[in-house]
C-alpha positions as CSV (number, residue, x, y, z in Angstrom):
1,X,22.0,12.2,-24.9
2,X,25.3,11.3,-23.3
3,X,26.0,9.0,-20.4
4,X,26.7,12.0,-18.1
5,X,23.1,13.3,-18.9
6,X,21.7,9.8,-18.2
7,X,23.3,9.5,-14.9
8,X,22.2,12.9,-13.9
9,X,18.6,11.9,-14.1
10,X,19.0,9.0,-11.7
11,X,18.0,11.4,-8.9
12,X,15.0,13.0,-10.8
13,X,11.8,12.0,-9.2
14,X,9.9,12.8,-12.4
15,X,12.2,10.9,-14.8
16,X,10.1,7.9,-16.4
17,X,12.6,5.3,-15.7
18,X,10.5,2.3,-15.1
19,X,8.7,0.1,-17.4
20,X,5.1,-1.1,-16.6
21,X,6.3,-4.5,-15.8
22,X,9.0,-3.4,-13.4
23,X,6.6,-0.7,-11.8
24,X,4.0,-3.5,-11.2
25,X,6.7,-5.7,-9.8
26,X,8.0,-3.1,-7.5
27,X,4.5,-2.1,-6.2
28,X,3.4,-5.9,-5.9
29,X,0.4,-5.4,-8.2
30,X,-0.7,-6.1,-11.7
31,X,-0.1,-4.1,-14.8
32,X,-3.9,-4.0,-15.3
33,X,-3.9,-1.9,-11.9
34,X,-1.5,0.6,-13.4
35,X,-3.7,0.8,-16.4
36,X,-6.6,1.5,-14.3
37,X,-4.9,4.4,-12.5
38,X,-4.0,5.8,-15.9
39,X,-7.8,5.4,-17.1
40,X,-8.9,7.3,-13.8
41,X,-6.4,10.1,-14.8
42,X,-4.5,9.7,-11.3
43,X,-1.1,9.1,-13.2
44,X,-0.3,9.5,-16.8
45,X,2.9,7.5,-17.6
46,X,5.0,8.9,-20.3
47,X,5.4,6.6,-23.4
48,X,8.8,5.5,-24.9
49,X,9.5,6.0,-28.6
50,X,8.1,2.5,-29.0
51,X,4.8,3.6,-27.3
52,X,5.6,1.6,-24.0
53,X,4.4,3.1,-20.7
54,X,7.2,4.5,-18.5
55,X,6.8,5.5,-15.0
56,X,8.6,7.8,-12.6
57,X,9.4,7.3,-9.0
58,X,7.0,10.2,-8.0
59,X,4.2,8.2,-10.0
60,X,5.2,5.0,-8.3
61,X,4.5,6.7,-4.7
62,X,1.2,7.8,-6.0
63,X,0.4,4.2,-7.3
64,X,1.6,2.8,-4.0
65,X,-0.8,5.2,-2.1
66,X,-3.6,4.0,-4.2
67,X,-2.9,0.3,-3.8
68,X,-2.8,1.0,-0.1
69,X,-6.2,2.5,-0.2
70,X,-7.6,-0.3,-2.7
71,X,-6.2,-2.9,-0.2
72,X,-8.1,-1.4,2.5
73,X,-11.3,-1.8,0.5
74,X,-11.6,1.4,-1.1
75,X,-13.0,1.2,-4.7
76,X,-10.2,2.4,-7.1
77,X,-12.1,5.2,-8.5
78,X,-12.6,6.6,-5.0
79,X,-9.0,5.9,-4.0
80,X,-8.0,8.0,-7.0
81,X,-10.2,10.8,-5.9
82,X,-8.9,10.6,-2.3
83,X,-5.3,10.9,-3.5
84,X,-6.2,13.8,-5.8
85,X,-7.8,15.6,-3.0
86,X,-5.0,15.0,-0.5
87,X,-2.7,16.5,-3.1
88,X,-4.7,19.6,-3.4
89,X,-4.9,20.1,0.2
90,X,-1.3,19.7,0.8
91,X,-0.7,22.3,-2.1
92,X,-3.2,24.7,-0.5
93,X,-1.4,24.3,2.9
94,X,2.0,25.0,1.3
95,X,0.5,28.3,-0.2
96,X,-1.3,29.2,3.1
97,X,2.2,28.7,4.8
98,X,4.0,31.0,2.2
99,X,1.3,33.6,2.8
100,X,1.5,33.6,6.6
101,X,5.4,33.8,6.4
102,X,5.0,36.7,4.0
103,X,2.5,38.3,6.2
104,X,4.7,38.0,9.4
105,X,7.9,39.2,7.6
106,X,9.0,42.7,8.8
107,X,9.8,43.6,5.2
108,X,7.0,43.9,2.8
109,X,7.6,42.6,-0.6
110,X,9.0,45.2,-3.1
111,X,6.3,46.4,-5.6
112,X,6.8,45.5,-9.2
């Protein structure tokens, strides 16, 4: 990988750029909290060549939402389930909007 390739990934939300320690520091939480999110399968960090957990910005946003719910008194397992359901709802709404746009379109899609 060249330096240009590395710089190109700085804008990639899915690039695992953050170590566990840095991620926990950024979220104001513990490394144990991040491990618990992994055990609950809310986020699955990638592993470095040395086996260390690495987190992406997208995963940090999910972890921040989980922390928000836990800070409000929601058990971690319930917080993870809520976030998964929120994500599924958002995806379903996106798909429905696409179907509505296609149905309202004056030109029907071409048959394959």
